[in-house]
VOGU-3710 file (C-alpha; in Angstrom, 3 decimals, decimal comma):
1> mkiefdrkad> 83,079/89,194/96,603  86,191/87,955/97,709  87,801/84,782/96,621  90,353/82,634/98,453  92,259/79,825/95,756  94,094/77,337/97,554  96,014/74,949/94,673  97,557/72,613/97,021  94,152/71,950/98,067  92,335/72,439/94,958
11> aiyvyfsnep> 89,917/74,550/96,760  88,157/77,912/96,329  86,214/79,591/99,099  84,146/82,402/98,017  82,988/85,314/100,518  79,933/87,178/100,165  79,932/88,651/103,557  81,970/88,861/106,894  79,230/87,655/109,064  79,690/84,482/111,304
21> vaytkklddm> 78,732/81,523/109,769  75,347/79,962/111,786  75,335/76,797/109,519  76,366/75,083/106,473  74,418/73,102/103,847  76,144/70,259/101,919  75,005/70,052/98,199  77,333/67,395/97,472  80,812/66,278/98,432  82,231/69,082/96,608
31> ryidyakdns> 80,118/72,284/97,202  79,046/73,711/100,526  77,300/76,934/101,342  77,849/78,943/104,411  74,455/80,909/105,942  74,418/83,510/108,654  71,839/84,116/111,379  69,204/85,497/109,242  69,488/82,519/106,806  71,443/84,708/104,024
41> pigvellcvs> 74,227/82,961/102,175  77,845/84,382/103,562  79,873/82,233/101,557  80,564/79,146/99,238  83,269/76,341/99,431  84,159/74,547/96,126  86,668/71,506/96,671  88,457/69,628/93,593  88,010/72,675/91,433  90,608/71,544/89,095
51> dgvntddlph> 88,189/69,199/87,588  85,695/71,774/86,910  82,704/73,301/88,935  79,024/72,743/88,805  77,470/75,818/89,681  73,687/74,508/90,022  72,360/75,757/93,002  75,017/78,298/93,931  73,983/81,732/95,091  75,339/84,579/93,167
61> kaeieralgd> 76,203/81,968/90,398  76,658/84,611/87,697  79,257/86,208/89,663  80,752/82,797/91,013  80,757/81,667/87,146  82,849/84,770/86,141  85,195/84,858/88,874  86,038/81,073/88,152  86,396/81,689/84,173  88,955/84,606/84,992
71> rgikvfa> 90,742/82,046/87,032  90,822/79,354/83,783  88,447/77,090/85,865  85,626/74,882/84,339  82,233/75,618/84,954  79,413/73,341/84,420  76,258/74,825/84,688
//
């Protein structure tokens, strides 16, 4: 898992794989999941992270929560 944190955009992208994105599922205005052709999740985009992040329905939830906590970002589960 690789994480890119863009403080200026107040966004985080979590990579699970280097597979190309086949489609994206919008969970809400702040959370998007990218999927490969085989329907496996390959990444998650989280917006407005300084307000905290809702991790409900995210793949690899526990790992994402640990990574956000390590960066001082609040998690709402």
